[in-house]
C-alpha positions as CSV (number, residue, x, y, z in Angstrom):
1,M,12.0,35.5,9.0
2,K,14.4,32.8,7.6
3,N,14.7,31.2,10.9
4,L,11.0,30.9,11.6
5,P,9.5,27.4,11.3
6,L,7.3,26.7,8.3
7,Y,4.1,26.5,10.2
8,L,4.6,30.1,11.6
9,K,5.4,31.4,8.1
10,I,2.2,29.8,6.8
11,L,0.2,31.3,9.7
12,I,1.8,34.7,9.0
13,G,0.9,34.3,5.3
14,M,-2.7,33.5,6.3
15,V,-3.0,36.6,8.5
16,V,-1.4,38.9,5.9
17,G,-3.8,37.4,3.3
18,I,-6.8,38.1,5.5
19,V,-5.7,41.7,6.1
20,L,-5.0,42.2,2.4
21,G,-8.3,40.7,1.4
22,I,-10.3,42.8,3.9
23,A,-8.3,46.0,2.9
24,A,-9.0,45.3,-0.8
25,V,-12.7,45.1,-0.2
26,N,-12.8,48.2,2.0
27,F,-10.5,50.4,-0.1
28,G,-11.6,49.3,-3.5
29,F,-8.6,47.5,-5.0
30,T,-10.2,44.0,-5.3
31,G,-9.2,43.9,-9.0
32,V,-5.5,44.2,-8.1
33,V,-5.8,41.2,-5.7
34,M,-7.7,39.1,-8.2
35,D,-5.3,40.0,-11.1
36,W,-1.9,40.1,-9.4
37,V,-2.1,38.2,-6.1
38,K,-4.6,35.4,-6.5
39,P,-2.6,33.9,-9.5
40,L,0.2,33.2,-7.1
41,G,-2.2,31.0,-5.1
42,D,-3.3,29.3,-8.3
43,I,0.4,28.4,-8.9
44,F,0.5,26.8,-5.5
45,M,-2.6,24.8,-6.2
46,R,-1.1,23.6,-9.4
47,L,2.1,22.5,-7.7
48,L,0.1,20.5,-5.1
49,K,-1.8,18.8,-7.8
50,F,1.4,18.2,-9.8
51,I,3.1,16.3,-7.0
52,A,0.0,14.4,-5.7
53,I,0.0,11.4,-8.0
54,P,3.7,10.7,-7.9
55,L,3.7,11.0,-4.1
56,V,0.8,8.6,-3.6
57,T,2.1,6.1,-6.2
58,V,5.7,5.9,-5.0
59,S,4.7,5.9,-1.2
60,L,2.2,3.1,-1.7
61,I,4.4,0.9,-3.8
62,K,7.2,1.3,-1.3
63,G,4.9,0.7,1.7
64,V,3.4,-2.5,0.4
65,A,6.6,-3.9,-1.0
66,N,8.4,-3.2,2.4
67,I,6.0,-5.4,4.3
68,G,8.4,-8.3,3.5
69,T,6.9,-11.4,1.9
70,I,3.5,-12.7,0.9
71,Q,3.8,-15.1,3.8
72,T,4.3,-12.2,6.3
73,L,1.5,-10.3,4.6
74,S,-0.8,-13.3,4.8
75,S,-0.3,-14.0,8.5
76,M,0.7,-11.3,11.0
77,G,0.7,-8.8,8.2
78,L,-2.9,-9.5,7.2
79,K,-4.1,-9.1,10.8
80,T,-2.1,-5.9,11.1
81,V,-3.4,-4.4,7.9
82,L,-7.0,-5.4,8.8
83,L,-6.8,-3.8,12.2
84,F,-5.2,-0.6,10.8
85,V,-8.0,-0.4,8.2
86,F,-10.6,-0.9,10.9
87,T,-9.2,1.8,13.1
88,T,-8.7,4.1,10.1
89,V,-12.3,3.6,8.9
90,T,-13.5,4.3,12.5
91,A,-11.5,7.5,12.6
92,I,-13.0,8.6,9.2
93,V,-16.6,7.8,10.3
94,I,-16.1,9.7,13.5
95,G,-14.7,12.7,11.5
96,L,-17.6,12.6,9.0
97,A,-20.2,12.3,11.8
98,L,-18.7,15.2,13.7
99,A,-18.4,17.4,10.6
100,H,-22.0,16.6,9.7
101,F,-23.4,17.1,13.2
102,I,-21.4,20.3,14.0
103,S,-21.4,21.6,10.4
104,P,-18.7,24.2,10.9
105,G,-18.8,25.2,7.2
106,E,-22.4,26.2,7.5
107,M,-21.5,29.1,9.7
108,V,-20.5,31.0,6.5
109,S,-23.1,33.5,5.4
110,A,-25.3,32.7,2.4
111,E,-23.9,35.7,0.5
112,S,-20.4,34.3,0.8
113,V,-21.4,30.9,-0.3
114,S,-23.2,32.3,-3.3
115,S,-20.1,34.3,-4.3
116,M,-17.8,31.3,-4.0
117,Q,-20.2,29.2,-6.0
118,Q,-19.9,31.7,-8.8
119,T,-16.2,31.8,-8.6
120,Y,-15.7,28.0,-8.4
121,G,-18.8,27.3,-10.6
122,A,-17.0,25.1,-13.1
123,S,-15.7,22.7,-10.4
124,I,-19.0,22.7,-8.5
125,S,-20.8,22.0,-11.8
126,A,-18.5,19.0,-12.4
127,K,-19.3,17.9,-8.9
128,A,-23.1,18.1,-9.6
129,D,-22.6,16.0,-12.8
130,L,-20.7,13.4,-10.8
131,S,-23.3,13.3,-8.1
132,Q,-26.1,12.8,-10.7
133,A,-24.1,10.0,-12.4
134,L,-23.6,8.2,-9.1
135,A,-27.3,8.5,-8.2
136,H,-28.5,7.0,-11.5
137,G,-25.8,4.4,-12.0
138,S,-25.4,0.9,-10.8
139,P,-24.8,0.5,-7.0
140,L,-21.6,-1.3,-7.9
141,Q,-20.4,1.4,-10.2
142,P,-18.1,3.0,-7.6
143,I,-16.4,-0.4,-7.3
144,V,-16.1,-0.8,-11.1
145,D,-14.5,2.6,-11.3
146,I,-11.7,1.5,-9.0
147,F,-10.3,-0.6,-11.9
148,P,-8.6,1.5,-14.6
149,E,-8.9,0.7,-18.3
150,N,-5.6,2.5,-19.0
151,A,-2.9,2.8,-16.3
152,F,-1.3,5.8,-18.0
153,A,-4.6,7.6,-18.3
154,A,-5.3,7.0,-14.6
155,L,-1.9,8.2,-13.5
156,A,-2.5,11.4,-15.5
157,N,-5.8,12.3,-13.8
158,N,-6.0,13.7,-10.3
159,G,-9.7,12.9,-10.2
160,V,-9.4,9.1,-10.2
161,M,-7.5,8.6,-7.0
162,L,-8.9,5.2,-6.3
163,Q,-7.5,3.9,-9.6
164,V,-4.1,5.4,-8.8
165,I,-4.2,3.6,-5.4
166,F,-5.2,0.3,-7.1
167,I,-2.3,0.5,-9.5
168,S,0.1,1.3,-6.7
169,I,-1.1,-1.6,-4.4
170,I,-1.1,-4.1,-7.3
171,F,2.5,-3.1,-8.1
172,G,3.5,-3.6,-4.4
173,I,1.8,-7.0,-4.1
174,S,3.4,-8.1,-7.4
175,I,6.8,-7.1,-6.1
176,L,6.2,-9.3,-3.1
177,L,5.2,-12.2,-5.3
178,V,8.1,-11.9,-7.7
179,G,10.6,-11.5,-4.8
180,R,12.6,-8.5,-3.6
181,E,15.9,-10.0,-5.1
182,R,14.6,-10.0,-8.6
183,C,13.0,-6.6,-8.1
184,K,16.0,-5.0,-6.4
185,P,16.9,-2.6,-9.4
186,F,13.3,-1.5,-9.5
187,M,13.1,-1.0,-5.7
188,D,16.4,0.9,-5.8
189,F,14.7,3.2,-8.4
190,I,11.6,3.6,-6.2
191,E,13.7,4.4,-3.2
192,S,15.6,7.1,-5.1
193,L,12.4,8.4,-6.6
194,D,10.8,8.5,-3.2
195,A,13.7,10.7,-1.9
196,I,13.4,13.0,-4.9
197,I,9.6,13.4,-4.4
198,M,10.0,14.1,-0.7
199,K,12.5,16.9,-1.7
200,I,10.0,18.3,-4.2
201,V,7.3,18.3,-1.5
202,E,9.7,20.2,0.7
203,L,10.3,22.7,-2.0
204,V,6.6,23.1,-2.8
205,M,5.8,23.6,0.9
206,A,8.6,26.2,1.2
207,Y,6.4,28.3,-1.3
208,S,3.2,27.6,0.8
209,P,3.3,30.8,2.9
210,I,3.0,32.9,-0.4
211,G,0.5,30.5,-1.8
212,V,-1.7,30.6,1.3
213,L,-1.5,34.4,1.4
214,A,-2.6,34.7,-2.2
215,L,-5.4,32.1,-1.9
216,I,-6.9,33.4,1.3
217,A,-6.7,37.0,0.0
218,G,-8.6,36.0,-3.1
219,M,-11.1,34.0,-1.1
220,I,-11.8,37.0,1.2
221,V,-12.3,39.3,-1.9
222,V,-14.7,36.7,-3.4
223,S,-16.6,36.6,-0.1
224,A,-16.7,40.5,0.1
225,G,-14.7,40.5,3.4
226,D,-17.3,38.4,5.3
227,V,-15.7,37.5,8.7
228,S,-18.0,34.6,9.1
229,L,-15.3,32.6,7.2
230,L,-13.0,33.1,10.2
231,S,-15.6,31.9,12.7
232,A,-16.2,28.8,10.6
233,L,-12.4,28.2,10.5
234,G,-12.2,28.3,14.3
235,M,-15.1,25.9,14.6
236,Y,-13.5,23.6,12.0
237,G,-10.3,23.5,14.2
238,L,-12.4,22.6,17.3
239,T,-14.2,19.9,15.3
240,V,-10.8,18.3,14.3
241,I,-9.6,18.5,17.9
242,L,-12.8,16.8,19.1
243,G,-12.4,14.0,16.6
244,L,-8.8,13.3,17.5
245,A,-9.7,13.5,21.3
246,I,-12.4,10.8,20.7
247,M,-9.8,8.5,19.1
248,I,-7.3,9.0,22.0
249,L,-9.7,9.0,24.9
250,V,-12.4,6.6,23.8
251,V,-11.6,4.4,20.8
252,Y,-8.1,3.2,21.7
253,P,-8.7,2.8,25.5
254,L,-11.9,0.8,24.6
255,L,-9.9,-1.6,22.4
256,I,-7.1,-1.9,25.0
257,K,-9.7,-2.6,27.7
258,L,-11.7,-5.2,25.7
259,F,-8.9,-7.1,23.9
260,T,-5.8,-6.9,26.1
261,K,-4.8,-7.3,29.7
262,I,-2.9,-4.0,29.8
263,P,-4.4,-1.7,32.5
264,L,-5.5,1.6,31.1
265,S,-3.4,3.5,33.6
266,D,-0.3,1.7,32.4
267,F,-1.2,2.3,28.8
268,F,-1.5,6.0,29.2
269,K,1.7,6.2,31.3
270,G,3.6,4.2,28.7
271,M,2.3,6.3,25.9
272,M,3.0,9.7,27.5
273,P,6.6,10.1,26.4
274,V,5.7,8.8,22.9
275,Q,2.9,11.2,22.6
276,L,4.9,14.2,23.8
277,L,7.7,13.4,21.3
278,A,5.2,12.9,18.5
279,F,3.5,16.3,19.4
280,S,6.9,18.1,19.3
281,T,8.3,16.5,16.1
282,S,5.0,16.0,14.1
283,S,6.8,12.8,12.8
284,S,5.7,9.3,13.4
285,A,9.0,8.1,11.9
286,A,11.2,10.3,14.2
287,T,9.1,9.0,17.2
288,L,9.5,5.3,16.2
289,P,12.5,4.4,18.4
290,V,10.7,5.7,21.5
291,T,7.4,4.1,20.4
292,M,9.2,0.7,20.2
293,E,10.9,1.1,23.5
294,S,7.7,2.1,25.3
295,A,5.7,-0.7,23.6
296,I,8.2,-3.4,24.7
297,K,9.4,-2.2,28.1
298,R,6.3,-0.4,29.4
299,L,3.4,-2.2,27.8
300,G,4.9,-5.7,27.5
301,V,4.5,-6.1,23.8
302,S,6.9,-8.8,22.5
303,E,9.9,-7.6,20.5
304,K,8.8,-9.7,17.5
305,T,5.4,-8.1,17.3
306,A,6.7,-4.6,18.0
307,S,9.5,-4.8,15.4
308,F,7.0,-5.7,12.7
309,V,3.8,-3.9,13.5
310,L,5.2,-0.5,14.5
311,P,7.4,0.1,11.5
312,V,4.6,-1.0,9.2
313,G,2.3,1.4,11.2
314,V,4.6,4.3,10.5
315,T,4.3,3.5,6.8
316,I,0.6,2.8,6.4
317,N,-1.3,3.8,9.5
318,M,-2.5,7.4,9.6
319,E,-5.7,7.4,11.6
320,G,-5.3,11.0,12.9
321,T,-4.6,12.2,9.3
322,A,-7.7,10.2,8.0
323,C,-10.0,11.8,10.6
324,Y,-8.7,15.2,9.7
325,Q,-9.1,14.7,6.0
326,A,-12.7,13.5,6.4
327,I,-13.6,16.6,8.4
328,A,-11.6,18.9,6.1
329,A,-13.4,17.5,3.0
330,L,-16.8,18.0,4.5
331,F,-15.9,21.4,5.9
332,I,-14.8,22.7,2.5
333,A,-17.9,21.3,0.8
334,Q,-20.1,23.1,3.4
335,V,-18.3,26.4,2.9
336,L,-18.7,26.1,-0.9
337,G,-22.4,25.1,-0.5
338,I,-21.9,21.6,-1.9
339,E,-24.2,18.9,-0.7
340,L,-22.6,15.5,-0.9
341,S,-24.7,12.3,-1.5
342,W,-24.3,9.2,0.6
343,L,-22.5,7.5,-2.3
344,Q,-19.9,10.4,-2.3
345,M,-19.6,10.0,1.5
346,L,-18.7,6.3,0.8
347,V,-16.2,7.4,-1.8
348,I,-14.6,9.8,0.8
349,V,-14.4,6.9,3.3
350,G,-12.8,4.6,0.7
351,T,-10.5,7.2,-0.7
352,T,-9.3,8.5,2.6
353,T,-8.8,5.0,4.0
354,L,-6.6,3.9,1.1
355,S,-4.8,7.3,0.7
356,S,-3.9,7.3,4.3
357,I,-1.6,4.3,3.5
358,G,0.2,6.5,1.0
359,T,0.5,9.6,3.2
360,P,4.2,10.2,4.0
361,G,5.4,11.5,7.3
362,V,6.6,14.8,6.0
363,P,5.3,18.3,6.6
364,G,2.7,19.0,3.9
365,G,2.3,15.4,2.9
366,S,-1.3,15.1,4.2
367,V,-2.3,18.4,2.4
368,V,-1.1,17.0,-0.9
369,I,-3.1,13.9,-0.4
370,L,-6.1,15.9,0.6
371,V,-6.0,17.5,-2.8
372,M,-6.8,14.1,-4.3
373,V,-9.4,13.2,-1.7
374,L,-11.3,16.4,-2.6
375,G,-10.8,15.7,-6.3
376,S,-12.3,12.3,-6.0
377,V,-15.8,13.8,-5.2
378,G,-15.4,17.0,-7.2
379,I,-14.8,19.5,-4.4
380,P,-12.7,22.5,-5.5
381,A,-9.2,22.2,-4.0
382,E,-8.9,25.9,-3.6
383,G,-10.9,25.6,-0.4
384,L,-7.6,24.3,1.2
385,A,-6.6,27.9,1.6
386,L,-9.1,28.2,4.5
387,I,-7.5,25.4,6.6
388,M,-3.8,25.6,5.9
389,G,-3.1,28.4,8.3
390,I,-4.0,26.3,11.3
391,D,-2.8,23.0,9.8
392,R,0.5,22.8,11.7
393,P,-0.9,22.7,15.3
394,L,-3.5,20.2,14.1
395,D,-0.7,18.2,12.4
396,M,1.0,17.9,15.8
397,L,-2.2,16.5,17.3
398,R,-2.7,14.1,14.3
399,T,0.7,12.6,14.9
400,V,-0.1,11.9,18.5
401,V,-3.1,10.0,17.3
402,N,-1.1,8.1,14.6
403,V,1.5,6.8,17.1
404,T,-1.1,5.9,19.7
405,G,-3.0,3.9,17.0
406,D,0.2,2.1,16.0
407,T,0.9,1.0,19.6
408,T,-2.7,0.0,20.2
409,V,-2.7,-2.3,17.2
410,A,0.6,-3.8,18.2
411,A,-0.8,-4.6,21.6
412,L,-3.9,-6.1,20.0
413,I,-1.8,-8.3,17.7
414,D,0.5,-9.4,20.5
415,K,-2.4,-10.6,22.6
416,K,-4.2,-12.6,19.9
């Protein structure tokens, strides 16, 4: 068991949790599961929420500050960031559209939805209050809410992710303006803190098989053993795969065809070794050397462009992750019977776009960030238990999209 990869342990934990939950319903020991097993899942959720704000804050400050200089940011950097934002928003919109059209979460029976609403009633009630406030407030209120009145209060609240992101980005830009030399002691601290936080994420994810087992067992008990949850989960996985396939087979080829002179056959041949390595490692950073070699030698991207755009892309460009987060957020809302307003959809687009910049390339990083995306629109984060069991294979596919997006943007920048 020790030698098994983490994703297999999580999958085993999910299967055991499903079996335990169904057995508890059929043999009458649901109280034991709710009193002695589910609390272990609650601990896991608390750990995810505990690490979320430090992870986003440090990753974003480091990512913006490492762009180089304001001059770099304002020329090639600005074009790069704008293209990354465009492709990321495109991925999110595709994800939301697919999740809305396919509606995998609506496959869950009405009885299960009702049970879950009772269990997570407090969180859902908070969501309803948020929705009502958004509907009756100023159209510009979501923008006003991005700017915090108190930095420390914002950094202590998982529910105001956009404020946390604003603070982190303004810190990063200010470091560029002041100059890396004068900020070297602070950046050394940030680098050290980043390494510590990555290790904490690793430790939290080591506990994830137990956490997933406990959460999914509790959720099965709450839904009275309804297997429609499992059917919805399978359809969710297919929805994510479809969204990622559209990015790989439609969006990126269309951009290459319209704005570069690279033949599509050459593009796909050049990307094949990069995509295979990304799929096997689930790490954009580990794939970077091969990505740069393929971009320069196989696709004809200049070394100057590749050496800037691709490392920046590894840091701030997570289109596959963004598409997945959008689908996951809507799926969990559907399972819990939560109807999101169009303003909340816009909040998901904005939050997911900005948070994808702060998503680190480590196992479990995107799950931690998703906790904050869900919190920004009042969706109970406990729904994560449904999707974590199949997260690893989807993570492998997300990484393929991420590295393909990095290379696409590099090709577009080089041909401008």
